Structures are given as C-alpha cells and as structure tokens.
Short mmCIF file of the C-alpha atoms (twelve columns), coordinates in Angstrom:
data_MODEL
# 
_entry.id   MODEL 
# 
loop_
_atom_site.group_PDB 
_atom_site.id 
_atom_site.type_symbol 
_atom_site.label_atom_id 
_atom_site.label_alt_id 
_atom_site.label_comp_id 
_atom_site.label_asym_id 
_atom_site.label_seq_id 
_atom_site.Cartn_x 
_atom_site.Cartn_y 
_atom_site.Cartn_z 
_atom_site.pdbx_PDB_model_num 
ATOM 1   C CA . MET A 1   -63.552 30.597 -7.221 1 
ATOM 2   C CA . ARG A 2   -65.034 33.415 -5.141 1 
ATOM 3   C CA . ALA A 3   -66.418 30.911 -2.628 1 
ATOM 4   C CA . TRP A 4   -63.055 29.108 -2.464 1 
ATOM 5   C CA . LEU A 5   -61.205 32.362 -1.830 1 
ATOM 6   C CA . ARG A 6   -63.594 33.281 0.971  1 
ATOM 7   C CA . GLU A 7   -63.410 29.840 2.577  1 
ATOM 8   C CA . ASN A 8   -59.609 29.910 2.528  1 
ATOM 9   C CA . SER A 9   -59.069 33.635 3.048  1 
ATOM 10  C CA . LEU A 10  -57.263 33.295 6.394  1 
ATOM 11  C CA . ALA A 11  -54.655 30.862 5.058  1 
ATOM 12  C CA . LEU A 12  -54.232 32.862 1.841  1 
ATOM 13  C CA . PHE A 13  -53.851 36.131 3.750  1 
ATOM 14  C CA . PHE A 14  -51.007 34.802 5.866  1 
ATOM 15  C CA . LEU A 15  -49.432 33.023 2.895  1 
ATOM 16  C CA . VAL A 16  -49.213 36.344 1.038  1 
ATOM 17  C CA . LEU A 17  -47.784 38.065 4.126  1 
ATOM 18  C CA . PHE A 18  -45.280 35.247 4.607  1 
ATOM 19  C CA . LEU A 19  -44.051 35.351 1.008  1 
ATOM 20  C CA . ALA A 20  -43.880 39.167 0.968  1 
ATOM 21  C CA . THR A 21  -41.853 39.354 4.165  1 
ATOM 22  C CA . LEU A 22  -39.595 36.468 3.111  1 
ATOM 23  C CA . VAL A 23  -38.777 38.249 -0.151 1 
ATOM 24  C CA . GLY A 24  -38.314 41.508 1.747  1 
ATOM 25  C CA . GLN A 25  -35.946 39.820 4.188  1 
ATOM 26  C CA . SER A 26  -33.937 38.349 1.312  1 
ATOM 27  C CA . ILE A 27  -33.573 41.753 -0.351 1 
ATOM 28  C CA . ALA A 28  -32.555 43.543 2.848  1 
ATOM 29  C CA . GLY A 29  -30.246 40.699 3.852  1 
ATOM 30  C CA . HIS A 30  -28.652 40.682 0.405  1 
ATOM 31  C CA . LEU A 31  -27.861 44.397 0.636  1 
ATOM 32  C CA . GLU A 32  -26.436 44.044 4.133  1 
ATOM 33  C CA . TYR A 33  -24.365 41.008 3.200  1 
ATOM 34  C CA . ASN A 34  -22.849 42.738 0.179  1 
ATOM 35  C CA . GLN A 35  -21.978 45.731 2.349  1 
ATOM 36  C CA . GLU A 36  -20.083 43.383 4.662  1 
ATOM 37  C CA . LEU A 37  -18.307 41.779 1.700  1 
ATOM 38  C CA . GLU A 38  -17.267 45.166 0.319  1 
ATOM 39  C CA . ALA A 39  -16.021 46.233 3.743  1 
ATOM 40  C CA . HIS A 40  -13.730 43.193 3.734  1 
ATOM 41  C CA . GLY A 41  -12.589 43.807 0.148  1 
ATOM 42  C CA . ASP A 42  -14.535 40.852 -1.255 1 
ATOM 43  C CA . PRO A 43  -16.685 40.958 -4.434 1 
ATOM 44  C CA . ALA A 44  -20.451 41.322 -4.075 1 
ATOM 45  C CA . ILE A 45  -22.714 38.386 -4.911 1 
ATOM 46  C CA . SER A 46  -26.029 38.248 -6.753 1 
ATOM 47  C CA . TRP A 47  -29.407 38.036 -5.031 1 
ATOM 48  C CA . ALA A 48  -29.921 34.530 -6.447 1 
ATOM 49  C CA . ARG A 49  -26.611 33.427 -4.912 1 
ATOM 50  C CA . TYR A 50  -27.502 35.036 -1.609 1 
ATOM 51  C CA . VAL A 51  -30.862 33.269 -1.164 1 
ATOM 52  C CA . VAL A 52  -29.122 29.873 -1.309 1 
ATOM 53  C CA . SER A 53  -26.347 30.967 1.037  1 
ATOM 54  C CA . SER A 54  -25.892 29.841 4.633  1 
ATOM 55  C CA . HIS A 55  -26.198 33.455 5.770  1 
ATOM 56  C CA . PHE A 56  -29.787 33.732 4.516  1 
ATOM 57  C CA . GLY A 57  -30.703 30.137 5.333  1 
ATOM 58  C CA . GLY A 58  -29.497 30.477 8.906  1 
ATOM 59  C CA . ALA A 59  -31.474 33.670 9.473  1 
ATOM 60  C CA . VAL A 60  -34.660 32.075 8.125  1 
ATOM 61  C CA . MET A 61  -34.257 28.802 10.029 1 
ATOM 62  C CA . GLU A 62  -33.587 30.631 13.313 1 
ATOM 63  C CA . ASN A 63  -37.041 32.182 13.090 1 
ATOM 64  C CA . TRP A 64  -38.875 29.140 11.781 1 
ATOM 65  C CA . GLN A 65  -37.617 26.734 14.428 1 
ATOM 66  C CA . SER A 66  -38.580 29.061 17.279 1 
ATOM 67  C CA . GLU A 67  -42.084 29.510 15.893 1 
ATOM 68  C CA . PHE A 68  -42.702 25.772 15.640 1 
ATOM 69  C CA . LEU A 69  -41.174 25.256 19.082 1 
ATOM 70  C CA . GLN A 70  -43.665 27.778 20.444 1 
ATOM 71  C CA . PHE A 71  -46.637 25.977 18.917 1 
ATOM 72  C CA . SER A 72  -45.355 22.546 19.969 1 
ATOM 73  C CA . PHE A 73  -45.034 23.619 23.583 1 
ATOM 74  C CA . PHE A 74  -48.382 25.406 23.511 1 
ATOM 75  C CA . ILE A 75  -50.197 22.412 22.021 1 
ATOM 76  C CA . ALA A 76  -48.686 20.052 24.609 1 
ATOM 77  C CA . ALA A 77  -49.092 22.398 27.577 1 
ATOM 78  C CA . THR A 78  -52.754 23.160 26.920 1 
ATOM 79  C CA . ILE A 79  -53.648 19.470 27.161 1 
ATOM 80  C CA . TRP A 80  -53.061 19.454 30.905 1 
ATOM 81  C CA . LEU A 81  -52.509 23.059 32.006 1 
ATOM 82  C CA . VAL A 82  -55.236 25.690 32.316 1 
ATOM 83  C CA . GLN A 83  -55.409 29.434 32.922 1 
ATOM 84  C CA . LYS A 84  -58.498 30.752 34.616 1 
ATOM 85  C CA . GLY A 85  -60.226 33.398 32.519 1 
ATOM 86  C CA . SER A 86  -58.048 32.945 29.430 1 
ATOM 87  C CA . ALA A 87  -59.453 32.472 25.926 1 
ATOM 88  C CA . GLU A 88  -56.347 30.383 25.184 1 
ATOM 89  C CA . SER A 89  -57.241 27.776 27.821 1 
ATOM 90  C CA . LYS A 90  -59.722 24.959 28.090 1 
ATOM 91  C CA . LYS A 91  -62.291 25.220 30.863 1 
ATOM 92  C CA . LEU A 92  -60.813 24.413 34.257 1 
ATOM 93  C CA . ASP A 93  -62.599 21.054 34.546 1 
ATOM 94  C CA . GLU A 94  -61.624 19.905 31.030 1 
ATOM 95  C CA . ALA A 95  -57.871 19.444 31.554 1 
ATOM 96  C CA . GLY A 96  -56.511 16.187 30.161 1 
ATOM 97  C CA . LEU A 97  -57.122 14.019 27.116 1 
ATOM 98  C CA . GLN A 98  -60.936 13.960 27.552 1 
ATOM 99  C CA . THR A 99  -63.227 11.014 26.835 1 
ATOM 100 C CA . ASP A 100 -63.733 9.269  23.495 1 
ATOM 101 C CA . GLU A 101 -67.250 10.702 23.398 1 
ATOM 102 C CA . GLU A 102 -65.988 14.258 23.847 1 
ATOM 103 C CA . GLN A 103 -63.311 13.695 21.217 1 
ATOM 104 C CA . ARG A 104 -65.756 11.944 18.856 1 
ATOM 105 C CA . VAL A 105 -63.503 8.970  18.142 1 
ATOM 106 C CA . GLY A 106 -64.059 5.234  17.778 1 
ATOM 107 C CA . GLU A 107 -67.700 4.301  18.205 1 
ATOM 108 C CA . HIS A 108 -68.533 7.956  18.848 1 
ATOM 109 C CA . ALA A 109 -67.219 9.081  15.454 1 
ATOM 110 C CA . SER A 110 -69.590 10.045 12.678 1 
ATOM 111 C CA . GLN A 111 -69.452 9.124  9.011  1 
ATOM 112 C CA . ARG A 112 -67.956 12.552 8.311  1 
ATOM 113 C CA . SER A 113 -65.169 12.044 10.876 1 
ATOM 114 C CA . PRO A 114 -61.635 11.453 9.533  1 
ATOM 115 C CA . ARG A 115 -61.162 7.757  8.738  1 
ATOM 116 C CA . TRP A 116 -58.334 7.302  11.224 1 
ATOM 117 C CA . ALA A 117 -60.538 8.720  14.004 1 
ATOM 118 C CA . ARG A 118 -63.046 5.898  13.468 1 
ATOM 119 C CA . VAL A 119 -60.597 3.056  14.186 1 
ATOM 120 C CA . LYS A 120 -58.949 2.203  17.502 1 
ATOM 121 C CA . ASP A 121 -55.509 0.931  16.514 1 
ATOM 122 C CA . TRP A 122 -52.108 2.481  15.783 1 
ATOM 123 C CA . ARG A 123 -53.639 4.742  13.135 1 
ATOM 124 C CA . TYR A 124 -55.917 6.322  15.714 1 
ATOM 125 C CA . LYS A 125 -52.994 6.845  18.104 1 
ATOM 126 C CA . VAL A 126 -50.935 8.512  15.400 1 
ATOM 127 C CA . TYR A 127 -53.787 10.693 14.151 1 
ATOM 128 C CA . SER A 128 -54.856 11.726 17.656 1 
ATOM 129 C CA . ASN A 129 -51.363 13.168 18.171 1 
ATOM 130 C CA . SER A 130 -50.658 14.188 14.584 1 
ATOM 131 C CA . LEU A 131 -50.691 17.942 15.170 1 
ATOM 132 C CA . LEU A 132 -48.028 17.755 17.881 1 
ATOM 133 C CA . ILE A 133 -46.030 15.166 15.938 1 
ATOM 134 C CA . VAL A 134 -45.872 17.315 12.788 1 
ATOM 135 C CA . MET A 135 -45.180 20.580 14.638 1 
ATOM 136 C CA . SER A 136 -42.421 18.965 16.697 1 
ATOM 137 C CA . GLY A 137 -40.984 17.294 13.602 1 
ATOM 138 C CA . ILE A 138 -40.806 20.612 11.744 1 
ATOM 139 C CA . PHE A 139 -39.205 22.232 14.802 1 
ATOM 140 C CA . LEU A 140 -36.495 19.569 15.012 1 
ATOM 141 C CA . GLY A 141 -35.901 19.709 11.263 1 
ATOM 142 C CA . THR A 142 -35.560 23.486 11.164 1 
ATOM 143 C CA . LEU A 143 -33.405 23.504 14.317 1 
ATOM 144 C CA . PHE A 144 -31.038 21.064 12.649 1 
ATOM 145 C CA . ALA A 145 -31.074 23.134 9.437  1 
ATOM 146 C CA . GLN A 146 -30.286 26.245 11.480 1 
ATOM 147 C CA . SER A 147 -27.370 24.524 13.190 1 
ATOM 148 C CA . VAL A 148 -25.897 23.425 9.847  1 
ATOM 149 C CA . THR A 149 -26.266 26.803 8.127  1 
ATOM 150 C CA . ASP A 150 -24.997 28.750 11.138 1 
ATOM 151 C CA . TRP A 151 -22.105 26.287 11.480 1 
ATOM 152 C CA . THR A 152 -21.153 26.937 7.839  1 
ATOM 153 C CA . THR A 153 -21.286 30.697 8.380  1 
ATOM 154 C CA . TYR A 154 -19.322 30.389 11.625 1 
ATOM 155 C CA . ASN A 155 -16.536 28.431 9.948  1 
ATOM 156 C CA . ALA A 156 -16.395 30.943 7.092  1 
ATOM 157 C CA . ASP A 157 -15.831 33.682 9.673  1 
ATOM 158 C CA . GLN A 158 -13.201 31.530 11.378 1 
ATOM 159 C CA . ARG A 159 -11.297 31.159 8.109  1 
ATOM 160 C CA . ASP A 160 -11.577 34.891 7.393  1 
ATOM 161 C CA . HIS A 161 -9.839  35.517 10.714 1 
ATOM 162 C CA . GLN A 162 -7.207  32.828 10.037 1 
ATOM 163 C CA . GLU A 163 -8.653  30.651 12.781 1 
ATOM 164 C CA . GLN A 164 -9.369  26.943 12.738 1 
ATOM 165 C CA . ALA A 165 -12.756 25.638 11.588 1 
ATOM 166 C CA . VAL A 166 -14.742 23.527 14.042 1 
ATOM 167 C CA . SER A 167 -16.878 20.422 13.702 1 
ATOM 168 C CA . TRP A 168 -20.670 20.586 13.753 1 
ATOM 169 C CA . PHE A 169 -20.745 18.840 17.119 1 
ATOM 170 C CA . THR A 170 -18.354 21.439 18.534 1 
ATOM 171 C CA . TYR A 171 -20.341 24.317 17.049 1 
ATOM 172 C CA . VAL A 172 -23.681 23.318 18.603 1 
ATOM 173 C CA . ARG A 173 -22.012 23.644 22.001 1 
ATOM 174 C CA . THR A 174 -20.742 27.159 21.357 1 
ATOM 175 C CA . ALA A 175 -22.153 30.374 22.779 1 
ATOM 176 C CA . ASP A 176 -22.689 31.625 19.205 1 
ATOM 177 C CA . PHE A 177 -25.233 28.893 18.468 1 
ATOM 178 C CA . TRP A 178 -27.105 29.153 21.754 1 
ATOM 179 C CA . GLU A 179 -27.190 32.951 21.766 1 
ATOM 180 C CA . LYS A 180 -28.881 32.926 18.364 1 
ATOM 181 C CA . THR A 181 -31.235 30.143 19.426 1 
ATOM 182 C CA . LEU A 182 -32.275 31.323 22.887 1 
ATOM 183 C CA . GLN A 183 -32.914 34.922 21.828 1 
ATOM 184 C CA . ASN A 184 -35.684 33.568 19.593 1 
ATOM 185 C CA . TRP A 185 -37.033 31.083 22.118 1 
ATOM 186 C CA . GLN A 186 -37.489 33.635 24.895 1 
ATOM 187 C CA . SER A 187 -39.422 35.984 22.614 1 
ATOM 188 C CA . GLU A 188 -41.780 33.190 21.547 1 
ATOM 189 C CA . PHE A 189 -42.473 32.088 25.116 1 
ATOM 190 C CA . LEU A 190 -43.072 35.718 26.110 1 
ATOM 191 C CA . ALA A 191 -45.570 36.152 23.266 1 
ATOM 192 C CA . VAL A 192 -47.535 32.999 24.151 1 
ATOM 193 C CA . GLY A 193 -47.562 33.781 27.860 1 
ATOM 194 C CA . THR A 194 -48.750 37.335 27.414 1 
ATOM 195 C CA . MET A 195 -51.442 36.225 24.945 1 
ATOM 196 C CA . ALA A 196 -52.801 33.767 27.501 1 
ATOM 197 C CA . VAL A 197 -52.900 36.448 30.201 1 
ATOM 198 C CA . PHE A 198 -54.076 39.359 28.032 1 
ATOM 199 C CA . THR A 199 -57.145 37.426 26.870 1 
ATOM 200 C CA . ILE A 200 -58.333 37.260 30.475 1 
ATOM 201 C CA . TYR A 201 -58.954 41.000 30.550 1 
ATOM 202 C CA . LEU A 202 -58.775 42.274 26.951 1 
ATOM 203 C CA . ARG A 203 -61.190 41.665 24.071 1 
ATOM 204 C CA . GLN A 204 -61.357 41.854 20.299 1 
ATOM 205 C CA . ARG A 205 -64.875 41.713 18.975 1 
ATOM 206 C CA . GLY A 206 -65.352 39.061 16.305 1 
ATOM 207 C CA . SER A 207 -62.026 37.261 16.861 1 
ATOM 208 C CA . PRO A 208 -62.003 33.586 17.890 1 
ATOM 209 C CA . GLU A 209 -58.844 34.391 19.860 1 
ATOM 210 C CA . SER A 210 -60.952 36.513 22.224 1 
ATOM 211 C CA . LYS A 211 -63.829 35.831 24.564 1 
ATOM 212 C CA . PRO A 212 -67.085 37.651 23.788 1 
ATOM 213 C CA . VAL A 213 -66.772 41.322 24.658 1 
ATOM 214 C CA . GLY A 214 -69.257 41.007 27.493 1 
ATOM 215 C CA . ALA A 215 -67.814 37.801 28.981 1 
ATOM 216 C CA . PRO A 216 -66.698 38.044 32.625 1 
ATOM 217 C CA . HIS A 217 -62.950 38.153 33.259 1 
ATOM 218 C CA . ASP A 218 -63.060 34.884 35.218 1 
ATOM 219 C CA . GLU A 219 -64.844 32.961 32.446 1 
ATOM 220 C CA . THR A 220 -62.358 30.513 30.984 1 
ATOM 221 C CA . SER A 221 -62.044 29.725 27.227 1 
ATOM 222 C CA . SER A 222 -63.706 31.328 24.242 1 
ATOM 223 C CA . SER A 223 -66.255 28.500 24.034 1 
ATOM 224 C CA . VAL A 224 -69.469 29.740 25.660 1 
# 
C-alpha cells in the first residue's frame, strides 16, 4: 500500500485538491444562491438540491470545458509548433509526428509497449491520437453540458422577469453564453502561453516542468 501511494502520489494529491475545492465551491455557491433566493422572496433550497441544480452545474462545466480546451490546443499545437528555450516545447528540429523508430511503434515497439502500438492498422491510428481524441471529446461534452445548464438558468431568469424563454439554439448565440465561455478561454490561453515563455528564463529545481537550473536560456525542452 505504501509503495502504491508513493507511485500514484501526484494523481492522488490533485484528486484530493479537486474534491476539496469542488465541495468548497458547492458550499459557497449554495450560500450565495440562497441569498439570491431570499432577496427575491423565494424559499431557500437544501445543499443536496443545489448540487444537482443548473446553477451549480453550469458553474462547474464552465471551468471544466475551458481546462480541457486548453490541454487539447496545447497537445495539438506542440506537435508542430516550437518555442526556443522553453521547457514546454520539443527541440527545434523535432517538430512534427516523428518517425516510427522515435515513437517506438510497429516493428520498433517492444514487448512491453501497449498492444495497439505494436500493430499498424486502425487501432494504431486511434491509439496514436488517443490523448487528443479523449481530451477533445471531454471538452465538447462539457461545453455542451455548460450550454444546457446555462440555458436552463437563463430561461429561469427570463421567467422571473416575465420575459419569454428561448430555445437552446437561440441561447448559444447570445452574449450571455459567449461572455461566460470566452472569459474562461482567454484565461486558459494566457496561462499556457506564459508557462511556455516563463520556462525559458525561470527554473524550479526538481520539477519536470522546468529545465535543469543550470541549463542555458536558449536550450529548448526539459529533455537533456
């Protein structure tokens, strides 16, 4: 058990942080939502009712979809694009899909390689793009979930103000939807861009996200 915890400590650490902050968000959001209900003369709801509401679901999905969009773009961009001196970039002469030998697929795979990396048919093609496929799939799924939950909340507000509800297709073309969406996207792109640039000049000893402390600024990638 001790060995398993050590070998999976990074995933477990972020899982605990994720669950703690998700619960914290639900508690804070529940309090805020009930304050809004009371201000409008409506009865408060329970925490259990709140966590299955569109208000909470929309807030969660807005963050999730932007995070997976960030990773999808970063995974795709770093195939072909490079940044001289950055620990987040491949070496300047390694841009592209690389050779089968470098990727250790097909006849260059070992017995310990994933099974789908040892064949050269549709399974290989799917597996060789599986990270981007899954990340993009989660992004699209959470973006759709966000649009549905925010649409439900939007129509509830419309009814509260004696205004007409709108269709989902109409809602996803509104400023309300895109303001909520783009405010998350721009922050994610800013974070990725600054990380790529900061790792040219800044270091963190022991982190795989950093070049070695003594590496020259113009040395690209953390692989030395």
